[in-house]
C-alpha positions as CSV (number, residue, x, y, z in Angstrom):
1,X,19.7,-40.7,105.7
2,X,16.2,-39.0,105.5
3,X,13.1,-41.0,104.2
4,X,12.9,-38.4,100.9
5,X,16.5,-38.5,100.5
6,X,16.3,-42.5,100.0
7,X,13.6,-42.1,97.7
8,X,15.3,-40.0,95.8
9,X,18.5,-42.1,95.6
10,X,16.2,-45.5,95.0
11,X,14.4,-43.6,92.1
12,X,17.9,-42.2,90.6
13,X,19.3,-45.6,90.5
14,X,16.1,-47.1,89.0
15,X,15.7,-44.0,86.3
16,X,19.9,-44.4,85.1
17,X,19.7,-45.4,81.3
18,X,22.7,-46.9,79.4
19,X,24.0,-44.8,76.6
20,X,22.7,-46.2,73.2
21,X,25.6,-46.6,70.3
22,X,23.3,-44.2,68.1
23,X,21.1,-41.4,68.8
24,X,17.5,-42.3,67.3
25,X,16.5,-38.7,66.0
26,X,14.3,-39.6,62.8
27,X,10.5,-39.7,63.5
28,X,7.8,-40.9,61.5
29,X,4.0,-39.5,62.4
30,X,1.3,-42.0,62.0
31,X,-2.3,-40.8,61.7
32,X,-4.8,-43.4,63.3
33,X,-8.2,-43.5,64.9
34,X,-8.7,-43.8,68.6
35,X,-9.6,-47.2,68.1
36,X,-6.7,-48.3,66.4
37,X,-4.4,-46.8,68.6
38,X,-5.9,-48.5,71.5
39,X,-5.8,-51.9,69.7
40,X,-1.8,-51.2,69.0
41,X,-1.4,-50.1,72.6
42,X,-2.8,-53.5,74.1
43,X,-0.9,-55.4,71.2
44,X,2.6,-53.6,72.4
45,X,1.4,-53.6,76.6
46,X,0.9,-57.4,76.0
47,X,4.7,-58.0,74.7
48,X,5.9,-55.5,77.4
49,X,6.8,-52.8,74.8
50,X,6.3,-49.4,74.4
51,X,4.1,-48.7,71.1
52,X,7.4,-47.1,69.6
53,X,9.5,-49.8,70.1
54,X,7.1,-52.5,69.1
55,X,6.0,-50.6,66.0
56,X,9.7,-50.0,65.1
57,X,10.4,-54.1,65.7
58,X,7.6,-55.3,63.6
59,X,8.7,-53.0,60.9
60,X,12.0,-53.8,60.9
61,X,11.2,-57.5,61.1
62,X,8.6,-56.9,58.0
63,X,11.6,-54.9,56.1
64,X,13.8,-58.0,56.5
65,X,11.5,-60.6,55.6
66,X,10.8,-58.3,52.1
67,X,14.9,-58.5,51.4
68,X,15.1,-62.7,51.3
69,X,14.3,-63.9,47.9
70,X,10.8,-65.4,48.1
71,X,10.1,-69.1,47.3
72,X,8.1,-70.2,44.0
């Protein structure tokens, strides 16, 4: 097998994605400054995540926390 073919086979093997149970189709546009974006990108990268995944994780965590009764 030629080097190019081996490379393509390797790339194809690494890019295979698992099918998810439900497809995400909704989008929430967010306006922010370049500085704000850089801060969010940096924070997401520290966790090894993309910005979208990181923001979704944080948003869902906060929404779940708001469902819990508050202690007084």
